[in-house]
C-alpha positions in Angstrom: 16.2 15.2 -14.5 13.2 16.7 -12.7 11.8 15.2 -9.5 8.1 14.8 -8.7 6.8 15.1 -5.2 3.7 13.2 -4.1 1.5 13.6 -1.0 0.4 10.6 0.9 -3.2 11.3 -0.4 -1.9 11.3 -4.0 -0.1 8.1 -3.4 -3.2 6.4 -2.0 -5.2 7.6 -5.1 -2.5 6.0 -7.3 -2.8 2.8 -5.4 -6.5 2.8 -6.2 -5.6 3.3 -9.8 -3.0 0.5 -9.5 -5.6 -1.8 -8.0 -8.0 -1.2 -10.9 -5.2 -2.0 -13.4 -4.3 -5.3 -11.7 -8.0 -6.3 -11.5 -8.4 -5.5 -15.2 -5.4 -7.8 -15.7 -7.6 -10.6 -14.2 -5.3 -11.4 -11.4 -6.7 -13.6 -8.5 -8.2 -11.9 -5.5 -5.4 -13.1 -3.3 -2.8 -11.5 -5.7 -4.7 -8.2 -5.8 -5.0 -8.1 -2.0 -1.3 -8.9 -1.6 -0.1 -6.2 -4.1 -2.5 -3.5 -2.7 -1.9 -4.2 1.0 1.9 -4.1 0.6 1.7 -0.8 -1.4 -0.6 0.7 1.3 1.6 -0.5 4.1 4.6 1.2 2.4 2.6 4.4 2.0 1.6 4.2 5.7 5.2 3.8 6.6 6.2 6.9 4.5 3.4 8.9 6.3 4.7 7.7 9.7 1.4 5.9 10.4 3.0 2.4 10.6 6.1 0.9 12.0 7.4 -2.6 11.2 7.0 -5.1 14.0 8.3 -8.6 14.0 4.9 -9.9 15.1 2.4 -7.3 14.1 -0.5 -9.3 15.5 1.0 -9.3 19.0 1.6 -5.5 18.8 -2.0 -4.8 17.8 -3.5 -6.9 20.5 -1.5 -5.7 23.6 
């Protein structure tokens, strides 16, 4: 089984493609935003641009 490697930029491009697909599926805007934001957060975590915080709002406003 071959493995495929993805860059963070490639993953972000795929999330854009994913967003187009879920919009074409006529999902609600809240659903689209939820799916896309979670995917983007995961990619940010992979790229070391985001760390989980219990209360992210407090962390961002310190």
